[in-house]
MDTraj code that builds the backbone (N, CA, C; nanometers):
import mdtraj as md
import numpy as np

residues = "MET ASP LEU ASN SER ALA LEU VAL ASP ARG LEU MET ILE ARG GLU LEU VAL GLU ASN TRP ALA VAL TRP ARG ASP ALA GLY ASP TRP ASP ARG PHE ARG SER LEU TRP SER ASP ASP GLY THR MET MET ALA THR TRP LYS GLN GLY THR PHE GLU ASP PHE ILE GLN ALA SER ILE GLU GLY TRP ASN LYS GLY VAL ARG ILE LEU HIS PHE LEU GLY GLY SER SER VAL GLU VAL ALA GLY LYS ARG SER ILE ALA GLN THR LYS MET THR ILE THR GLN ARG ALA LYS VAL ASP GLY VAL VAL CYS ASP VAL ILE CYS THR GLY ARG PHE TYR ASP PHE LEU GLU LYS GLN GLU GLU ARG TRP LYS LEU VAL LEU ARG GLN PRO ILE TYR GLU MET ASP ARG LEU ASN PRO VAL MET PRO GLY GLU PHE PRO THR LEU ASP PRO GLU LEU LEU GLY ARG PHE PRO ALA GLY TYR ARG HIS LEU ALA TYR LEU GLN SER ARG ILE GLY TYR SER VAL LYS THR ASP MET PRO GLY LEU ASP GLY PRO GLU ILE GLU ALA LEU TYR GLU ARG GLY ARG LYS TRP LEU SER ALA GLU GLU SER HIS PRO".split()
xyz = np.array([
    [6.9887, 10.8247, 10.1262],
    [7.0435, 10.7722, 10.0439],
    [6.9128, 10.6989, 9.9129],
    [6.9674, 10.7116, 9.8018],
    [6.8977, 10.7200, 9.7129],
    [6.8722, 10.5314, 9.6733],
    [6.8091, 10.4380, 9.6025],
    [6.7893, 10.3279, 9.5736],
    [6.8893, 10.2846, 9.4966],
    [6.9199, 10.3268, 9.4320],
    [7.0630, 10.3055, 9.3225],
    [7.2138, 10.2959, 9.3978],
    [7.2179, 10.3958, 9.4711],
    [7.3142, 10.3972, 9.5926],
    [7.3324, 10.2962, 9.6894],
    [7.2340, 10.2461, 9.7029],
    [7.1737, 10.1415, 9.8241],
    [7.2368, 10.0019, 9.7937],
    [7.1855, 9.9776, 9.6248],
    [7.2090, 9.8824, 9.6031],
    [7.3771, 9.8785, 9.5551],
    [7.4416, 9.9567, 9.5321],
    [7.5861, 9.9571, 9.4803],
    [7.6606, 9.9192, 9.6236],
    [7.6021, 9.9957, 9.7370],
    [7.6735, 9.9524, 9.8565],
    [7.6700, 9.8233, 9.8726],
    [7.5639, 9.7475, 9.8575],
    [7.5303, 9.6218, 9.9013],
    [7.5910, 9.5300, 9.8138],
    [7.6097, 9.5783, 9.6992],
    [7.6853, 9.4926, 9.6217],
    [7.8428, 9.5306, 9.5983],
    [7.9093, 9.6191, 9.6588],
    [8.0233, 9.6276, 9.6597],
    [8.0475, 9.5520, 9.8172],
    [7.9845, 9.5534, 9.8980],
    [7.9929, 9.4652, 10.0565],
    [8.0223, 9.3521, 9.9975],
    [7.9074, 9.2535, 9.9302],
    [7.9019, 9.1457, 9.8822],
    [7.9773, 9.0630, 9.8017],
    [8.0437, 9.1957, 9.7158],
    [8.1975, 9.1664, 9.6367],
    [8.2846, 9.0952, 9.7512],
    [8.3156, 9.2430, 9.8304],
    [8.4397, 9.2012, 9.9567],
    [8.4075, 9.0834, 10.0331],
    [8.3059, 9.0305, 10.0757],
    [8.2976, 8.9044, 10.1316],
    [8.3310, 8.7924, 10.0686],
    [8.2572, 8.8221, 9.8923],
    [8.3084, 8.6679, 9.8404],
    [8.4945, 8.6472, 9.7937],
    [8.5426, 8.8118, 9.7944],
    [8.6637, 8.8229, 9.7644],
    [8.7296, 8.7649, 9.8970],
    [8.6940, 8.8005, 10.0096],
    [8.7543, 8.7350, 10.1231],
    [8.8121, 8.5846, 10.1677],
    [8.6808, 8.5059, 10.0940],
    [8.6734, 8.3911, 10.1062],
    [8.7670, 8.3105, 9.9790],
    [8.7474, 8.3774, 9.8778],
    [8.7949, 8.3068, 9.7187],
    [9.0057, 8.3347, 9.7521],
    [9.0133, 8.4627, 9.7916],
    [9.1597, 8.5194, 9.7852],
    [9.2231, 8.4438, 9.9382],
    [9.1782, 8.4482, 10.0516],
    [9.1926, 8.3623, 10.1221],
    [9.2281, 8.2241, 10.1151],
    [9.1441, 8.1620, 10.0821],
    [9.1885, 8.0100, 10.0587],
    [9.3036, 7.9613, 9.9507],
    [9.2792, 8.0675, 9.8651],
    [9.3965, 8.0354, 9.7388],
    [9.4982, 8.1530, 9.8107],
    [9.5394, 8.1698, 9.8761],
    [9.6822, 8.2220, 9.9354],
    [9.7049, 8.3500, 9.8425],
    [9.6075, 8.4287, 9.7828],
    [9.6098, 8.6039, 9.7432],
    [9.6510, 8.6691, 9.8550],
    [9.7601, 8.6481, 9.9052],
    [9.7507, 8.7619, 10.0476],
    [9.7852, 8.9187, 9.9991],
    [9.8035, 8.9646, 9.9120],
    [9.8214, 9.0861, 9.8610],
    [9.6849, 9.1480, 9.8638],
    [9.6082, 9.0813, 9.7502],
    [9.4871, 9.0993, 9.7185],
    [9.3695, 9.0964, 9.8613],
    [9.3900, 8.9899, 9.9626],
    [9.3329, 8.9565, 10.0376],
    [9.3481, 9.0778, 10.1423],
    [9.4679, 9.1543, 10.2232],
    [9.5204, 9.2803, 10.2318],
    [9.4503, 9.3555, 10.2147],
    [9.3708, 9.3987, 10.0996],
    [9.3213, 9.5364, 10.0307],
    [9.1799, 9.5289, 10.1050],
    [9.1542, 9.4133, 10.1528],
    [9.0124, 9.3954, 10.1789],
    [8.9800, 9.4833, 10.2953],
    [9.1074, 9.4755, 10.4356],
    [9.0845, 9.5386, 10.5320],
    [9.1137, 9.6655, 10.5530],
    [9.0425, 9.7602, 10.6701],
    [9.0621, 9.8735, 10.7354],
    [9.2198, 9.8337, 10.8073],
    [9.2826, 9.9706, 10.8039],
    [9.4503, 9.9257, 10.8852],
    [9.4268, 9.8816, 10.9916],
    [9.3105, 9.9157, 11.0434],
    [9.2942, 9.8256, 11.2269],
    [9.2094, 9.7661, 11.2642],
    [9.2122, 9.6724, 11.1243],
    [9.0962, 9.5158, 11.0777],
    [9.1549, 9.4423, 11.1989],
    [9.0433, 9.3938, 11.2552],
    [9.0421, 9.2502, 11.3306],
    [8.9822, 9.1315, 11.2991],
    [9.0311, 8.9856, 11.2992],
    [9.0073, 8.8810, 11.2583],
    [8.9784, 8.8144, 11.4044],
    [8.8636, 8.7522, 11.4234],
    [8.8534, 8.6650, 11.5277],
    [8.8087, 8.4960, 11.4920],
    [8.8939, 8.4192, 11.4820],
    [8.8790, 8.3008, 11.4831],
    [8.9058, 8.1859, 11.5671],
    [8.8329, 8.0838, 11.5730],
    [8.8693, 7.9835, 11.7082],
    [8.9600, 7.9842, 11.7068],
    [9.0531, 7.9529, 11.6272],
    [9.2114, 7.9101, 11.6300],
    [9.3282, 8.0619, 11.6262],
    [9.2657, 8.1381, 11.5809],
    [9.3699, 8.2805, 11.5940],
    [9.2241, 8.3906, 11.6435],
    [9.3063, 8.4958, 11.7198],
    [9.1909, 8.6057, 11.7494],
    [9.3109, 8.7317, 11.7337],
    [9.3181, 8.8386, 11.6528],
    [9.4088, 8.9155, 11.6622],
    [9.3924, 9.0365, 11.5062],
    [9.4820, 9.1202, 11.4808],
    [9.5149, 9.1919, 11.3477],
    [9.4551, 9.1174, 11.2359],
    [9.4338, 9.1645, 11.1038],
    [9.4380, 9.1161, 11.0100],
    [9.5433, 9.0438, 10.9367],
    [9.6828, 9.1106, 10.9760],
    [9.7974, 9.0316, 10.9848],
    [9.8106, 8.9677, 11.0549],
    [9.8083, 8.9187, 11.1689],
    [9.8577, 8.8336, 11.2442],
    [9.7667, 8.7184, 11.2102],
    [9.6076, 8.7237, 11.1526],
    [9.5756, 8.6126, 11.0622],
    [9.6155, 8.5822, 10.9620],
    [9.6828, 8.6518, 10.8731],
    [9.7983, 8.6105, 10.7380],
    [9.8780, 8.5694, 10.8025],
    [9.9675, 8.6018, 10.8656],
    [10.0714, 8.5044, 10.8856],
    [10.0669, 8.3531, 10.9641],
    [9.9563, 8.3753, 11.0570],
    [9.9124, 8.2150, 11.1592],
    [9.8399, 8.1376, 10.9844],
    [9.7719, 8.1802, 10.9264],
    [9.7476, 8.1038, 10.8326],
    [9.8562, 8.0919, 10.6801],
    [9.9198, 8.1118, 10.6691],
    [10.0467, 8.1133, 10.5787],
    [10.1471, 7.9844, 10.6844],
    [10.1812, 8.0323, 10.7727],
    [10.2600, 7.9346, 10.9007],
    [10.1589, 7.7650, 10.8820],
    [10.0179, 7.7589, 10.9005],
    [9.9363, 7.7158, 10.9096],
    [9.9632, 7.5505, 10.7276],
    [9.9411, 7.6478, 10.6522],
    [9.9359, 7.5923, 10.5487],
    [10.0972, 7.5738, 10.5203],
    [10.1773, 7.6020, 10.5832],
    [10.2785, 7.5249, 10.5130],
    [10.3134, 7.4589, 10.6411],
    [10.2521, 7.3800, 10.7361],
    [10.2360, 7.2861, 10.8052],
    [10.1354, 7.1610, 10.7693],
    [10.0494, 7.1767, 10.6736],
    [9.9597, 7.1201, 10.6312],
    [9.8869, 7.1367, 10.6704],
    [9.7966, 7.2408, 10.7743],
    [9.6635, 7.3249, 10.7915],
    [9.5968, 7.3269, 10.7058],
    [9.4792, 7.2256, 10.6991],
    [9.3757, 7.2954, 10.5435],
    [9.2564, 7.3230, 10.6075],
    [9.2543, 7.4210, 10.5663],
    [9.0988, 7.4904, 10.6229],
    [9.0174, 7.5788, 10.4943],
    [8.8964, 7.5405, 10.4462],
    [8.8165, 7.6045, 10.3430],
    [8.7025, 7.6640, 10.3822],
    [8.6862, 7.7553, 10.2897],
    [8.5322, 7.8365, 10.3223],
    [8.4363, 7.8159, 10.2167],
    [8.3107, 7.8340, 10.2202],
    [8.1861, 7.7947, 10.1298],
    [8.0840, 7.8979, 10.1816],
    [8.0592, 8.0017, 10.0560],
    [7.9126, 8.0935, 10.1476],
    [7.8224, 8.0832, 10.0337],
    [7.6797, 8.1203, 10.1478],
    [7.5185, 8.1105, 10.0808],
    [7.5158, 8.2773, 10.0656],
    [7.3792, 8.3004, 10.1405],
    [7.3253, 8.4231, 10.1023],
    [7.3900, 8.5073, 10.1969],
    [7.3571, 8.6419, 10.1728],
    [7.4027, 8.7535, 10.2810],
    [7.2486, 8.8322, 10.3024],
    [7.3069, 8.9069, 10.4289],
    [7.1784, 9.0189, 10.4683],
    [7.2801, 9.1251, 10.4869],
    [7.2573, 9.2339, 10.4282],
    [7.3595, 9.3650, 10.4720],
    [7.2340, 9.4694, 10.5016],
    [7.3093, 9.5428, 10.6327],
    [7.2766, 9.6548, 10.6654],
    [7.3482, 9.7883, 10.6420],
    [7.2845, 9.8880, 10.5640],
    [7.4084, 9.9776, 10.5913],
    [7.3372, 10.1466, 10.6529],
    [7.4234, 10.1949, 10.6841],
    [7.4165, 10.3345, 10.7776],
    [7.4938, 10.4029, 10.7697],
    [7.4567, 10.4879, 10.6410],
    [7.5847, 10.6017, 10.6190],
    [7.7114, 10.5150, 10.5582],
    [7.8146, 10.5446, 10.6172],
    [7.9297, 10.5038, 10.6030],
    [7.9603, 10.3827, 10.6832],
    [7.8652, 10.3020, 10.7460],
    [7.9030, 10.2002, 10.8127],
    [7.7820, 10.0860, 10.7961],
    [7.8547, 9.9549, 10.8026],
    [7.7240, 9.8351, 10.7534],
    [7.7888, 9.7363, 10.8457],
    [7.6752, 9.6501, 10.8833],
    [7.6739, 9.4877, 10.9601],
    [7.6362, 9.4139, 10.8297],
    [7.7201, 9.2991, 10.7709],
    [7.6799, 9.2121, 10.7011],
    [7.6756, 9.0745, 10.7698],
    [7.5881, 9.0039, 10.7257],
    [7.5703, 8.8924, 10.7594],
    [7.5835, 8.7719, 10.6327],
    [7.6288, 8.6574, 10.6408],
    [7.6508, 8.5839, 10.5463],
    [7.6791, 8.4541, 10.5830],
    [7.5978, 8.3784, 10.5345],
    [7.5878, 8.2297, 10.5410],
    [7.6961, 8.1478, 10.5110],
    [7.7742, 8.0854, 10.6016],
    [7.9021, 8.0142, 10.5187],
    [7.9105, 7.8334, 10.5988],
    [8.0132, 7.7808, 10.5449],
    [8.0968, 7.6444, 10.6000],
    [8.2101, 7.6571, 10.5935],
    [8.2945, 7.6458, 10.7163],
    [8.4202, 7.5967, 10.7348],
    [8.4362, 7.4851, 10.7208],
    [8.5449, 7.4241, 10.6433],
    [8.5603, 7.2532, 10.6451],
    [8.7057, 7.2350, 10.6643],
    [8.7519, 7.1856, 10.7627],
    [8.8906, 7.1513, 10.8065],
    [8.9304, 6.9992, 10.7848],
    [9.0099, 6.9866, 10.7032],
    [9.0748, 6.8221, 10.7313],
    [9.1910, 6.8301, 10.8056],
    [9.1820, 6.7199, 10.8795],
    [9.3347, 6.6775, 10.9661],
    [9.3106, 6.5267, 11.0342],
    [9.4032, 6.4679, 11.0970],
    [9.3828, 6.3795, 11.1387],
    [9.3565, 6.4038, 11.3111],
    [9.2333, 6.3351, 11.3207],
    [9.2048, 6.3075, 11.4949],
    [9.2091, 6.1911, 11.5349],
    [9.2956, 6.1824, 11.6258],
    [9.3057, 6.0563, 11.6852],
    [9.3899, 5.9610, 11.6389],
    [9.4242, 6.0015, 11.4819],
    [9.4661, 5.8887, 11.4058],
    [9.4355, 5.8631, 11.3083],
    [9.2884, 5.9297, 11.3072],
    [9.1824, 5.8856, 11.1856],
    [9.2028, 6.0367, 11.0854],
    [9.1920, 6.0140, 10.9416],
    [9.1322, 6.1316, 10.8910],
    [8.9942, 6.1877, 10.8558],
    [9.0218, 6.3284, 10.9159],
    [8.8417, 6.3828, 10.9264],
    [8.8441, 6.4850, 10.8341],
    [8.7112, 6.5184, 10.8482],
    [8.6601, 6.6282, 10.7537],
    [8.5932, 6.6661, 10.8835],
    [8.6119, 6.7788, 10.9307],
    [8.4719, 6.8859, 11.0158],
    [8.4477, 6.9770, 10.9453],
    [8.3029, 6.9715, 10.9077],
    [8.2301, 7.0588, 10.8531],
    [8.1429, 7.1566, 10.9204],
    [8.1535, 7.2936, 10.9380],
    [8.0743, 7.3921, 11.0503],
    [7.9987, 7.4613, 10.9671],
    [7.8709, 7.4838, 11.0293],
    [7.8327, 7.5780, 10.9368],
    [7.7886, 7.7085, 11.0486],
    [7.7663, 7.8207, 10.9568],
    [7.7374, 7.9396, 11.0709],
    [7.7252, 8.0338, 11.0038],
    [7.7890, 8.1897, 11.0259],
    [7.7535, 8.3025, 10.9499],
    [7.8919, 8.3935, 10.9914],
    [7.9342, 8.4740, 10.8950],
    [8.0075, 8.5674, 10.9201],
    [7.9157, 8.6902, 10.9422],
    [8.0299, 8.7540, 11.0632],
    [7.9085, 8.8671, 11.0904],
    [8.0291, 8.9602, 11.0891],
    [8.0035, 9.0638, 11.0005],
    [8.1487, 9.1425, 10.9501],
    [8.0808, 9.2857, 11.0169],
    [8.1861, 9.3392, 11.0649],
    [8.1657, 9.5513, 11.1011],
    [8.2545, 9.5809, 10.9220],
    [8.1752, 9.6714, 10.8954],
    [8.2551, 9.7492, 10.7701],
    [8.2395, 9.8560, 10.7834],
    [8.2859, 9.9521, 10.7067],
    [8.3261, 10.0890, 10.6631],
    [8.3523, 10.1176, 10.6033],
    [8.2761, 10.2173, 10.5048],
    [8.3351, 10.3009, 10.3897],
    [8.4435, 10.4270, 10.3741],
    [8.5673, 10.3870, 10.3193],
    [8.7102, 10.4354, 10.3801],
    [8.7461, 10.5068, 10.1846],
    [8.7218, 10.6304, 10.2077],
    [8.7921, 10.6726, 10.0356],
    [8.7072, 10.5882, 9.9650],
    [8.5584, 10.5874, 9.9525],
    [8.4536, 10.5320, 9.8748],
    [8.4927, 10.3869, 9.8223],
    [8.5759, 10.3200, 9.9255],
    [8.6004, 10.1652, 9.9292],
    [8.5340, 10.0964, 10.0651],
    [8.4322, 9.9961, 10.0734],
    [8.4014, 9.9410, 10.1610],
    [8.5269, 9.8398, 10.2031],
    [8.5424, 9.8234, 10.3589],
    [8.6698, 9.7812, 10.4278],
    [8.6353, 9.7153, 10.5098],
    [8.7106, 9.6134, 10.5566],
    [8.6248, 9.4987, 10.6475],
    [8.7175, 9.5301, 10.7979],
    [8.6606, 9.6196, 10.8933],
    [8.6529, 9.6587, 11.0085],
    [8.7112, 9.5342, 11.1365],
    [8.5974, 9.4488, 11.1415],
    [8.6152, 9.3274, 11.2264],
    [8.4991, 9.2261, 11.1523],
    [8.5431, 9.1155, 11.1539],
    [8.5074, 8.9712, 11.1503],
    [8.4782, 8.9049, 11.2301],
    [8.3825, 8.8765, 11.2519],
    [8.3404, 8.7706, 11.3932],
    [8.2371, 8.6573, 11.3291],
    [8.3220, 8.5196, 11.3196],
    [8.2070, 8.4377, 11.2832],
    [8.1259, 8.4144, 11.4009],
    [7.9955, 8.3486, 11.3557],
    [7.8912, 8.2530, 11.4320],
    [7.8936, 8.1345, 11.4104],
    [7.9042, 8.0507, 11.5072],
    [7.9116, 7.9003, 11.4841],
    [7.7851, 7.8502, 11.5186],
    [7.7218, 7.8075, 11.4185],
    [7.6031, 7.7599, 11.4485],
    [7.5887, 7.5713, 11.4765],
    [7.6403, 7.4592, 11.3947],
    [7.6133, 7.3602, 11.4436],
    [7.7640, 7.3253, 11.3050],
    [7.8223, 7.1658, 11.3577],
    [7.9052, 7.1301, 11.2956],
    [7.8830, 6.9899, 11.3091],
    [7.9532, 6.8852, 11.2439],
    [8.0050, 6.7427, 11.2648],
    [8.1505, 6.6869, 11.2235],
    [8.1608, 6.6386, 11.2330],
    [8.2824, 6.5376, 11.1969],
    [8.2795, 6.4340, 11.1330],
    [8.3454, 6.4075, 11.0001],
    [8.3439, 6.2977, 10.9276],
    [8.4428, 6.2428, 10.9040],
    [8.4691, 6.1021, 10.9093],
    [8.6067, 6.0212, 10.8719],
    [8.6031, 6.0060, 10.7384],
    [8.7422, 6.0488, 10.6707],
    [8.6950, 6.0262, 10.5059],
    [8.6940, 5.9047, 10.4466],
    [8.7771, 5.8450, 10.5006],
    [8.7772, 5.6555, 10.4516],
    [8.6714, 5.5915, 10.5403],
    [8.5885, 5.5341, 10.4896],
    [8.4918, 5.4669, 10.5222],
    [8.5266, 5.3558, 10.5896],
    [8.4656, 5.3218, 10.6996],
    [8.4799, 5.1956, 10.8209],
    [8.6005, 5.2399, 10.9116],
    [8.6424, 5.3531, 10.9274],
    [8.7332, 5.4321, 10.9631],
    [8.6706, 5.5266, 11.0813],
    [8.7105, 5.5049, 11.2414],
    [8.6476, 5.5848, 11.2908],
    [8.7062, 5.6485, 11.4515],
    [8.7448, 5.7670, 11.4742],
    [8.7907, 5.8088, 11.6084],
    [8.7251, 5.7740, 11.6949],
    [8.8216, 5.7550, 11.7868],
    [8.7288, 5.7454, 11.9431],
    [8.7886, 5.8804, 12.0336],
    [8.6729, 5.9625, 12.0341],
    [8.6883, 6.1086, 12.0765],
    [8.6670, 6.0830, 12.2154],
    [8.7499, 6.1739, 12.3039],
    [8.7670, 6.2102, 12.4087],
    [8.6618, 6.3058, 12.4398],
    [8.5842, 6.2213, 12.5604],
    [8.4503, 6.2987, 12.5537],
    [8.4574, 6.4142, 12.6958],
    [8.5925, 6.4289, 12.7551],
    [8.5880, 6.5100, 12.8400],
    [8.6633, 6.6220, 12.7753],
    [8.7732, 6.5868, 12.6978],
    [8.7883, 6.7192, 12.5852],
    [8.6710, 6.7681, 12.4850],
    [8.5878, 6.6767, 12.4182],
    [8.5034, 6.7192, 12.3344],
    [8.3977, 6.8309, 12.4245],
    [8.3435, 6.7886, 12.5544],
    [8.2759, 6.8593, 12.6307],
    [8.2964, 7.0293, 12.6710],
    [8.4689, 7.0490, 12.6298],
    [8.4965, 7.1880, 12.6902],
    [8.4428, 7.3065, 12.5942],
    [8.3846, 7.2227, 12.4967],
    [8.4273, 7.3653, 12.3511],
    [8.2414, 7.3541, 12.3908],
    [8.1773, 7.4485, 12.2928],
    [8.0641, 7.5076, 12.2859],
    [8.0039, 7.3867, 12.1643],
    [7.8787, 7.4234, 12.1564],
    [7.8057, 7.2701, 12.0898],
    [7.7957, 7.2918, 11.9252],
    [7.8402, 7.4708, 11.9202],
    [7.8719, 7.4994, 11.7890],
    [7.9378, 7.4459, 11.6746],
    [8.0585, 7.4853, 11.7543],
    [8.1953, 7.4388, 11.6662],
    [8.2611, 7.3131, 11.7658],
    [8.2002, 7.2452, 11.8279],
    [8.2618, 7.1143, 11.9390],
    [8.3424, 7.0305, 11.8646],
    [8.3407, 7.0299, 11.7237],
    [8.4128, 6.9185, 11.6613],
    [8.5082, 6.9729, 11.5950],
    [8.5180, 7.0723, 11.5649],
    [8.5897, 7.1915, 11.5042],
    [8.6922, 7.2430, 11.5587],
    [8.6488, 7.2341, 11.7188],
    [8.7463, 7.3131, 11.8216],
    [8.8296, 7.1886, 11.8751],
    [8.7766, 7.0438, 11.8766],
    [8.8292, 6.8878, 11.9347],
    [8.9526, 6.8752, 11.8058],
    [8.9377, 6.9100, 11.7068],
    [9.0298, 6.8853, 11.6153],
    [9.1441, 6.9857, 11.6099],
    [9.0979, 7.1313, 11.5832],
    [9.1840, 7.2037, 11.6087],
    [9.2823, 7.1960, 11.7539],
    [9.2230, 7.2014, 11.8526],
    [9.3038, 7.1407, 11.9785],
    [9.3805, 7.0022, 11.9360],
    [9.3360, 6.9350, 11.8865],
    [9.4546, 6.7922, 11.8610],
    [9.5681, 6.8622, 11.7690],
    [9.5456, 6.9499, 11.6791],
    [9.6868, 6.9158, 11.5836],
    [9.7392, 7.0566, 11.6476],
    [9.7099, 7.1226, 11.7861],
    [9.8323, 7.2203, 11.8428],
    [9.7710, 7.3272, 11.8825],
    [9.6702, 7.3917, 11.8568],
    [9.6142, 7.5314, 11.8519],
    [9.5129, 7.5429, 11.9616],
    [9.5696, 7.6701, 12.0400],
    [9.4857, 7.6802, 12.1692],
    [9.3466, 7.7626, 12.1343],
    [9.2380, 7.7208, 12.1562],
    [9.0854, 7.7678, 12.0843],
    [8.9990, 7.8395, 12.1888],
    [8.9830, 7.9446, 12.1252],
    [8.8930, 8.0381, 12.2376],
    [8.7403, 7.9742, 12.2472],
    [8.6718, 7.9530, 12.3777],
    [8.5820, 7.8728, 12.3824],
    [8.4546, 7.9626, 12.3896],
    [8.4807, 8.0683, 12.3720],
    [8.3301, 8.1112, 12.4329],
    [8.2728, 8.2047, 12.2904],
    [8.3109, 8.1384, 12.1886],
    [8.2392, 8.2224, 12.0650],
    [8.0982, 8.2291, 12.0366],
    [8.0242, 8.3081, 11.9660],
    [7.8793, 8.3030, 11.9751],
    [7.8392, 8.1925, 11.8644],
    [7.7267, 8.1601, 11.9115],
    [7.6424, 8.0569, 11.8331],
    [7.5152, 8.0798, 11.8188],
    [7.4266, 7.9907, 11.8182],
    [7.3006, 7.9873, 11.8010],
    [7.2287, 8.1142, 11.8845],
    [7.2286, 8.0794, 11.9921],
    [7.1822, 8.1403, 12.1334],
    [7.2730, 8.1809, 12.2196],
    [7.2617, 8.2655, 12.3380],
    [7.3258, 8.2705, 12.4371],
    [7.3596, 8.4231, 12.4661],
    [7.4603, 8.4086, 12.5595],
    [7.4717, 8.5333, 12.6162],
    [7.5573, 8.5899, 12.4720],
    [7.6738, 8.5815, 12.4597],
    [7.7374, 8.5493, 12.3462],
    [7.7268, 8.6656, 12.1971],
    [7.5897, 8.5376, 12.1703],
    [7.5571, 8.6431, 12.0539],
    [7.4504, 8.7104, 12.0852],
    [7.3892, 8.7213, 12.2077],
    [7.3450, 8.8890, 12.2053],
    [7.4432, 8.9618, 12.2305],
    [7.5381, 8.9768, 12.2771],
    [7.6355, 9.0661, 12.3064],
    [7.7074, 9.1357, 12.1246],
    [7.6688, 9.0263, 12.0748],
    [7.7501, 9.0916, 11.9087],
    [7.6160, 9.1392, 11.8403],
    [7.5005, 9.1024, 11.8872],
    [7.3842, 9.1782, 11.7913],
    [7.3852, 9.3452, 11.8662],
    [7.4241, 9.3524, 12.0040],
    [7.4569, 9.4707, 12.0301],
    [7.5598, 9.5501, 11.9940],
    [7.6614, 9.5098, 11.9987],
    [7.7569, 9.5720, 11.9104],
    [7.7143, 9.5654, 11.7805],
    [7.6925, 9.5212, 11.7251],
    [7.6172, 9.5666, 11.5626],
    [7.5568, 9.6671, 11.5639],
    [7.4348, 9.6731, 11.6703],
    [7.3734, 9.7988, 11.6415],
    [7.4172, 9.9394, 11.7236],
    [7.5180, 9.9079, 11.7677],
    [7.5971, 10.0567, 11.8203],
    [7.6998, 10.0571, 11.7092],
    [7.7458, 9.9883, 11.6321],
    [7.8062, 10.0023, 11.5111],
    [7.7346, 10.0597, 11.4461],
    [7.5920, 10.0412, 11.4215],
    [7.5576, 10.1149, 11.2962],
    [7.4779, 10.2671, 11.3514],
    [7.4457, 10.2679, 11.4760],
    [7.4272, 10.4022, 11.5044],
    [7.5298, 10.4787, 11.5447],
    [7.6406, 10.4375, 11.5297],
    [7.7649, 10.5041, 11.5680],
    [7.7763, 10.5697, 11.6980],
    [7.7383, 10.4827, 11.7911],
    [7.7424, 10.4810, 11.9639],
    [7.8692, 10.4260, 11.9760],
    [7.9454, 10.3690, 11.9096],
    [8.1109, 10.3479, 11.9103],
    [8.1752, 10.4000, 11.8249],
    [8.2960, 10.4331, 11.8407],
    [8.4206, 10.4355, 11.7666],
    [8.4660, 10.3053, 11.6797],
    [8.4607, 10.2339, 11.7904],
    [8.5302, 10.1274, 11.7270],
    [8.4759, 9.9783, 11.7576],
    [8.3931, 9.8911, 11.6602],
    [8.3433, 9.7286, 11.7361],
    [8.4199, 9.6895, 11.8550],
])
top = md.Topology()
chain = top.add_chain()
for i, resn in enumerate(residues, 1):
    res = top.add_residue(resn, chain, resSeq=i)
    for name in ("N", "CA", "C"):
        top.add_atom(name, md.element.get_by_symbol(name[0]), res)
traj = md.Trajectory(xyz[None], top)
C-alpha cells in the first residue's frame, strides 16, 4: 500500500468514526445506517446486538427521555488490506435522575472498532467500547444522591457510575465490558490481532 492510499484509508475511517457520533446523537438514522456492514454489531453497556437493534433501542430510549451524548478525541488507526482496527478516545455523557437527584455521568474511554472495506467504502463490523474511568456529578449544586453501595459494587470500576445510573432507569447492564486492564481487555486486543491478520472471518 502506498503512502497516499494509506492516508486516504485512515482519513475515511476517521470520518466514519466522527459521523457515527454526530449522526447517532442527532438521531440521523438513515445516514447512521450507512456506516455499518450488513452484519454490524454494537456492544454497549445497556444494549448489545445488531446495529438495527441498537438504533431501535436508541429511538425508544430517546422517546422516553433517555439522553446519552458522545464526544471524541484522538484516533489510532491500523490498516491491514481491507481490514482495520481503529481506537478513538471518547467520552459518554448521560443525564438522568439518580435516586431522585438529576445527575450527569461522564465516562471516559475508547471506541475499539473492527472495520472492513466493502466496495471501496469502510464499514463498521463491530464497535466495542472500552470503559476506562467515570464520575457522577449532580447537576444542581448542593444536591447529592445517596448511592446504594451494594448495587454500585456490582459494576466494574471503569463504568461503575454509568452502570448504576442505567440500572436505576431500568436497563439491564452488561457487567463484563473491557476496561483499562484485566482479561476482558486482553481478550479484545487478541480479537483485534486476529481480525487484522485475517485469522478470523468475523470478530
